[in-house]
Every structure is written in C-alpha cells, then in structure tokens.
PDB file as gemmi writes it, atoms N, CA and C in Angstrom:
CRYST1    1.000    1.000    1.000  90.00  90.00  90.00 P 1                      
ATOM      1  N   MET A   1       6.604  -6.686  16.439  1.00  0.00           N  
ATOM      2  CA  MET A   1       7.167  -6.063  15.251  1.00  0.00           C  
ATOM      3  C   MET A   1       6.175  -6.169  14.095  1.00  0.00           C  
ATOM      4  N   SER A   2       6.156  -5.152  13.269  1.00  0.00           N  
ATOM      5  CA  SER A   2       5.315  -5.190  12.086  1.00  0.00           C  
ATOM      6  C   SER A   2       6.100  -5.823  10.940  1.00  0.00           C  
ATOM      7  N   LYS A   3       5.372  -6.234   9.931  1.00  0.00           N  
ATOM      8  CA  LYS A   3       6.006  -6.826   8.758  1.00  0.00           C  
ATOM      9  C   LYS A   3       5.876  -5.863   7.598  1.00  0.00           C  
ATOM     10  N   ILE A   4       6.864  -5.917   6.701  1.00  0.00           N  
ATOM     11  CA  ILE A   4       6.808  -5.126   5.484  1.00  0.00           C  
ATOM     12  C   ILE A   4       7.031  -6.046   4.290  1.00  0.00           C  
ATOM     13  N   LYS A   5       6.459  -5.666   3.165  1.00  0.00           N  
ATOM     14  CA  LYS A   5       6.643  -6.392   1.915  1.00  0.00           C  
ATOM     15  C   LYS A   5       7.528  -5.540   1.025  1.00  0.00           C  
ATOM     16  N   ILE A   6       8.642  -6.116   0.602  1.00  0.00           N  
ATOM     17  CA  ILE A   6       9.610  -5.404  -0.233  1.00  0.00           C  
ATOM     18  C   ILE A   6       9.583  -6.032  -1.622  1.00  0.00           C  
ATOM     19  N   THR A   7       9.380  -5.201  -2.645  1.00  0.00           N  
ATOM     20  CA  THR A   7       9.330  -5.664  -4.026  1.00  0.00           C  
ATOM     21  C   THR A   7      10.388  -4.934  -4.826  1.00  0.00           C  
ATOM     22  N   GLN A   8      11.184  -5.682  -5.581  1.00  0.00           N  
ATOM     23  CA  GLN A   8      12.207  -5.069  -6.418  1.00  0.00           C  
ATOM     24  C   GLN A   8      11.532  -4.571  -7.698  1.00  0.00           C  
ATOM     25  N   VAL A   9      11.654  -3.267  -7.980  1.00  0.00           N  
ATOM     26  CA  VAL A   9      11.004  -2.685  -9.154  1.00  0.00           C  
ATOM     27  C   VAL A   9      12.007  -2.190 -10.202  1.00  0.00           C  
ATOM     28  N   LYS A  10      13.274  -2.081  -9.833  1.00  0.00           N  
ATOM     29  CA  LYS A  10      14.314  -1.699 -10.785  1.00  0.00           C  
ATOM     30  C   LYS A  10      15.463  -2.686 -10.693  1.00  0.00           C  
ATOM     31  N   SER A  11      16.181  -2.812 -11.782  1.00  0.00           N  
ATOM     32  CA  SER A  11      17.259  -3.779 -11.879  1.00  0.00           C  
ATOM     33  C   SER A  11      18.489  -3.372 -11.069  1.00  0.00           C  
ATOM     34  N   GLY A  12      19.205  -4.381 -10.595  1.00  0.00           N  
ATOM     35  CA  GLY A  12      20.461  -4.154  -9.891  1.00  0.00           C  
ATOM     36  C   GLY A  12      21.646  -4.092 -10.831  1.00  0.00           C  
ATOM     37  N   ILE A  13      21.400  -4.311 -12.122  1.00  0.00           N  
ATOM     38  CA  ILE A  13      22.467  -4.246 -13.115  1.00  0.00           C  
ATOM     39  C   ILE A  13      22.983  -2.814 -13.200  1.00  0.00           C  
ATOM     40  N   ASP A  14      24.269  -2.663 -13.323  1.00  0.00           N  
ATOM     41  CA  ASP A  14      24.934  -1.374 -13.449  1.00  0.00           C  
ATOM     42  C   ASP A  14      24.778  -0.525 -12.186  1.00  0.00           C  
ATOM     43  N   ARG A  15      24.694  -1.191 -11.025  1.00  0.00           N  
ATOM     44  CA  ARG A  15      24.661  -0.504  -9.731  1.00  0.00           C  
ATOM     45  C   ARG A  15      25.955  -0.815  -8.996  1.00  0.00           C  
ATOM     46  N   MET A  16      26.211  -0.070  -7.947  1.00  0.00           N  
ATOM     47  CA  MET A  16      27.409  -0.326  -7.150  1.00  0.00           C  
ATOM     48  C   MET A  16      27.307  -1.711  -6.512  1.00  0.00           C  
ATOM     49  N   ALA A  17      28.444  -2.346  -6.298  1.00  0.00           N  
ATOM     50  CA  ALA A  17      28.477  -3.694  -5.730  1.00  0.00           C  
ATOM     51  C   ALA A  17      27.792  -3.746  -4.380  1.00  0.00           C  
ATOM     52  N   ARG A  18      27.928  -2.687  -3.597  1.00  0.00           N  
ATOM     53  CA  ARG A  18      27.302  -2.653  -2.270  1.00  0.00           C  
ATOM     54  C   ARG A  18      25.778  -2.723  -2.375  1.00  0.00           C  
ATOM     55  N   GLN A  19      25.207  -2.045  -3.368  1.00  0.00           N  
ATOM     56  CA  GLN A  19      23.757  -2.079  -3.559  1.00  0.00           C  
ATOM     57  C   GLN A  19      23.305  -3.455  -4.039  1.00  0.00           C  
ATOM     58  N   LYS A  20      24.089  -4.092  -4.893  1.00  0.00           N  
ATOM     59  CA  LYS A  20      23.768  -5.444  -5.357  1.00  0.00           C  
ATOM     60  C   LYS A  20      23.758  -6.420  -4.186  1.00  0.00           C  
ATOM     61  N   ARG A  21      24.756  -6.301  -3.308  1.00  0.00           N  
ATOM     62  CA  ARG A  21      24.829  -7.193  -2.148  1.00  0.00           C  
ATOM     63  C   ARG A  21      23.674  -6.939  -1.182  1.00  0.00           C  
ATOM     64  N   THR A  22      23.240  -5.693  -1.077  1.00  0.00           N  
ATOM     65  CA  THR A  22      22.109  -5.366  -0.211  1.00  0.00           C  
ATOM     66  C   THR A  22      20.837  -6.009  -0.746  1.00  0.00           C  
ATOM     67  N   LEU A  23      20.619  -5.962  -2.056  1.00  0.00           N  
ATOM     68  CA  LEU A  23      19.455  -6.619  -2.647  1.00  0.00           C  
ATOM     69  C   LEU A  23      19.488  -8.121  -2.363  1.00  0.00           C  
ATOM     70  N   GLN A  24      20.667  -8.724  -2.497  1.00  0.00           N  
ATOM     71  CA  GLN A  24      20.806 -10.153  -2.212  1.00  0.00           C  
ATOM     72  C   GLN A  24      20.512 -10.437  -0.746  1.00  0.00           C  
ATOM     73  N   ALA A  25      21.016  -9.606   0.138  1.00  0.00           N  
ATOM     74  CA  ALA A  25      20.817  -9.809   1.572  1.00  0.00           C  
ATOM     75  C   ALA A  25      19.344  -9.673   1.954  1.00  0.00           C  
ATOM     76  N   LEU A  26      18.610  -8.847   1.241  1.00  0.00           N  
ATOM     77  CA  LEU A  26      17.176  -8.715   1.488  1.00  0.00           C  
ATOM     78  C   LEU A  26      16.399  -9.915   0.943  1.00  0.00           C  
ATOM     79  N   GLY A  27      17.042 -10.732   0.120  1.00  0.00           N  
ATOM     80  CA  GLY A  27      16.393 -11.912  -0.427  1.00  0.00           C  
ATOM     81  C   GLY A  27      15.740 -11.679  -1.771  1.00  0.00           C  
ATOM     82  N   LEU A  28      16.074 -10.559  -2.413  1.00  0.00           N  
ATOM     83  CA  LEU A  28      15.486 -10.244  -3.710  1.00  0.00           C  
ATOM     84  C   LEU A  28      16.360 -10.820  -4.812  1.00  0.00           C  
ATOM     85  N   ARG A  29      15.731 -11.540  -5.732  1.00  0.00           N  
ATOM     86  CA  ARG A  29      16.493 -12.249  -6.755  1.00  0.00           C  
ATOM     87  C   ARG A  29      16.361 -11.627  -8.143  1.00  0.00           C  
ATOM     88  N   LYS A  30      15.152 -11.153  -8.491  1.00  0.00           N  
ATOM     89  CA  LYS A  30      14.934 -10.602  -9.829  1.00  0.00           C  
ATOM     90  C   LYS A  30      13.814  -9.575  -9.765  1.00  0.00           C  
ATOM     91  N   LEU A  31      13.560  -8.912 -10.878  1.00  0.00           N  
ATOM     92  CA  LEU A  31      12.524  -7.888 -10.921  1.00  0.00           C  
ATOM     93  C   LEU A  31      11.165  -8.468 -10.547  1.00  0.00           C  
ATOM     94  N   GLN A  32      10.390  -7.664  -9.835  1.00  0.00           N  
ATOM     95  CA  GLN A  32       9.038  -8.007  -9.368  1.00  0.00           C  
ATOM     96  C   GLN A  32       9.016  -9.126  -8.338  1.00  0.00           C  
ATOM     97  N   HIS A  33      10.167  -9.537  -7.835  1.00  0.00           N  
ATOM     98  CA  HIS A  33      10.233 -10.526  -6.763  1.00  0.00           C  
ATOM     99  C   HIS A  33       9.957  -9.818  -5.444  1.00  0.00           C  
ATOM    100  N   SER A  34       9.138 -10.437  -4.586  1.00  0.00           N  
ATOM    101  CA  SER A  34       8.766  -9.823  -3.311  1.00  0.00           C  
ATOM    102  C   SER A  34       9.141 -10.728  -2.154  1.00  0.00           C  
ATOM    103  N   VAL A  35       9.442 -10.102  -1.027  1.00  0.00           N  
ATOM    104  CA  VAL A  35       9.692 -10.823   0.214  1.00  0.00           C  
ATOM    105  C   VAL A  35       8.982 -10.092   1.344  1.00  0.00           C  
ATOM    106  N   GLU A  36       8.532 -10.855   2.336  1.00  0.00           N  
ATOM    107  CA  GLU A  36       7.939 -10.276   3.535  1.00  0.00           C  
ATOM    108  C   GLU A  36       8.903 -10.500   4.686  1.00  0.00           C  
ATOM    109  N   VAL A  37       9.275  -9.424   5.355  1.00  0.00           N  
ATOM    110  CA  VAL A  37      10.243  -9.495   6.447  1.00  0.00           C  
ATOM    111  C   VAL A  37       9.766  -8.648   7.619  1.00  0.00           C  
ATOM    112  N   GLU A  38      10.337  -8.908   8.786  1.00  0.00           N  
ATOM    113  CA  GLU A  38      10.056  -8.087   9.960  1.00  0.00           C  
ATOM    114  C   GLU A  38      10.701  -6.713   9.764  1.00  0.00           C  
ATOM    115  N   ALA A  39      10.046  -5.680  10.235  1.00  0.00           N  
ATOM    116  CA  ALA A  39      10.548  -4.307  10.071  1.00  0.00           C  
ATOM    117  C   ALA A  39      11.496  -3.961  11.217  1.00  0.00           C  
ATOM    118  N   THR A  40      12.664  -4.572  11.222  1.00  0.00           N  
ATOM    119  CA  THR A  40      13.677  -4.285  12.232  1.00  0.00           C  
ATOM    120  C   THR A  40      14.510  -3.081  11.781  1.00  0.00           C  
ATOM    121  N   PRO A  41      15.217  -2.446  12.690  1.00  0.00           N  
ATOM    122  CA  PRO A  41      16.070  -1.313  12.296  1.00  0.00           C  
ATOM    123  C   PRO A  41      17.113  -1.694  11.240  1.00  0.00           C  
ATOM    124  N   GLN A  42      17.619  -2.915  11.313  1.00  0.00           N  
ATOM    125  CA  GLN A  42      18.620  -3.354  10.336  1.00  0.00           C  
ATOM    126  C   GLN A  42      18.008  -3.448   8.939  1.00  0.00           C  
ATOM    127  N   ILE A  43      16.835  -4.043   8.842  1.00  0.00           N  
ATOM    128  CA  ILE A  43      16.156  -4.186   7.552  1.00  0.00           C  
ATOM    129  C   ILE A  43      15.780  -2.815   7.002  1.00  0.00           C  
ATOM    130  N   LEU A  44      15.274  -1.939   7.851  1.00  0.00           N  
ATOM    131  CA  LEU A  44      14.884  -0.600   7.399  1.00  0.00           C  
ATOM    132  C   LEU A  44      16.088   0.180   6.889  1.00  0.00           C  
ATOM    133  N   GLY A  45      17.251  -0.024   7.491  1.00  0.00           N  
ATOM    134  CA  GLY A  45      18.480   0.615   7.008  1.00  0.00           C  
ATOM    135  C   GLY A  45      18.884   0.088   5.645  1.00  0.00           C  
ATOM    136  N   MET A  46      18.707  -1.212   5.432  1.00  0.00           N  
ATOM    137  CA  MET A  46      19.025  -1.806   4.136  1.00  0.00           C  
ATOM    138  C   MET A  46      18.074  -1.280   3.065  1.00  0.00           C  
ATOM    139  N   VAL A  47      16.802  -1.155   3.419  1.00  0.00           N  
ATOM    140  CA  VAL A  47      15.811  -0.632   2.478  1.00  0.00           C  
ATOM    141  C   VAL A  47      16.146   0.814   2.116  1.00  0.00           C  
ATOM    142  N   LYS A  48      16.580   1.575   3.093  1.00  0.00           N  
ATOM    143  CA  LYS A  48      16.941   2.974   2.842  1.00  0.00           C  
ATOM    144  C   LYS A  48      18.099   3.071   1.853  1.00  0.00           C  
ATOM    145  N   ALA A  49      19.013   2.123   1.915  1.00  0.00           N  
ATOM    146  CA  ALA A  49      20.182   2.144   1.030  1.00  0.00           C  
ATOM    147  C   ALA A  49      19.816   1.856  -0.424  1.00  0.00           C  
ATOM    148  N   VAL A  50      18.711   1.133  -0.655  1.00  0.00           N  
ATOM    149  CA  VAL A  50      18.300   0.788  -2.024  1.00  0.00           C  
ATOM    150  C   VAL A  50      16.870   1.244  -2.307  1.00  0.00           C  
ATOM    151  N   HIS A  51      16.459   2.316  -1.649  1.00  0.00           N  
ATOM    152  CA  HIS A  51      15.071   2.778  -1.770  1.00  0.00           C  
ATOM    153  C   HIS A  51      14.681   3.103  -3.204  1.00  0.00           C  
ATOM    154  N   HIS A  52      15.635   3.451  -4.057  1.00  0.00           N  
ATOM    155  CA  HIS A  52      15.346   3.792  -5.439  1.00  0.00           C  
ATOM    156  C   HIS A  52      15.149   2.548  -6.319  1.00  0.00           C  
ATOM    157  N   LEU A  53      15.413   1.364  -5.774  1.00  0.00           N  
ATOM    158  CA  LEU A  53      15.269   0.120  -6.534  1.00  0.00           C  
ATOM    159  C   LEU A  53      14.087  -0.733  -6.066  1.00  0.00           C  
ATOM    160  N   VAL A  54      13.496  -0.390  -4.939  1.00  0.00           N  
ATOM    161  CA  VAL A  54      12.458  -1.225  -4.351  1.00  0.00           C  
ATOM    162  C   VAL A  54      11.199  -0.424  -4.026  1.00  0.00           C  
ATOM    163  N   LYS A  55      10.115  -1.159  -3.820  1.00  0.00           N  
ATOM    164  CA  LYS A  55       8.854  -0.589  -3.339  1.00  0.00           C  
ATOM    165  C   LYS A  55       8.536  -1.278  -2.029  1.00  0.00           C  
ATOM    166  N   VAL A  56       8.133  -0.494  -1.019  1.00  0.00           N  
ATOM    167  CA  VAL A  56       7.885  -1.045   0.308  1.00  0.00           C  
ATOM    168  C   VAL A  56       6.422  -0.821   0.693  1.00  0.00           C  
ATOM    169  N   GLU A  57       5.786  -1.879   1.186  1.00  0.00           N  
ATOM    170  CA  GLU A  57       4.403  -1.800   1.654  1.00  0.00           C  
ATOM    171  C   GLU A  57       4.318  -2.424   3.025  1.00  0.00           C  
ATOM    172  N   GLU A  58       3.440  -1.891   3.857  1.00  0.00           N  
ATOM    173  CA  GLU A  58       3.220  -2.464   5.174  1.00  0.00           C  
ATOM    174  C   GLU A  58       2.208  -3.602   5.050  1.00  0.00           C  
ATOM    175  N   VAL A  59       2.490  -4.724   5.701  1.00  0.00           N  
ATOM    176  CA  VAL A  59       1.597  -5.882   5.702  1.00  0.00           C  
ATOM    177  C   VAL A  59       0.826  -5.885   6.998  1.00  0.00           C  
ATOM    178  N   LYS A  60      -0.484  -6.066   6.905  1.00  0.00           N  
ATOM    179  CA  LYS A  60      -1.313  -6.065   8.114  1.00  0.00           C  
ATOM    180  C   LYS A  60      -1.607  -7.445   8.599  1.00  0.00           C  
TER     181      LYS A  60                                                      
END                                                                             
C-alpha cells in the first residue's frame, strides 16, 4: 500500500457534524496539522467526503 499525507487547510467550524467527525477520524486536530496514513479504500473515501477542507499528497 502507498502512503498519503493529509493536511487540513480549512477549518471544520460551521461544517456539518458528519464532516467534523470525519476530520477527527482522520486524526486531524487543527489547521495545518498533517498526518501520514495508508491509502486504503476506507481512508480515500473519508478524504473524498472532506476534500474541500484538506490537501492530499502522495508520500514516496
């Protein structure tokens, strides 16, 4: 599996509760916080749900 780096670039304030919980589940706590995770189908689905709040990069 490849790894991806997910960085939160927009705030979760004033978003739907489901999107806030998705950010928490991804491990993102505040703006500009980044996490490296395996690119599993579950993670990619979560990223798709909050794609407007995060930036995704592939880690080599």
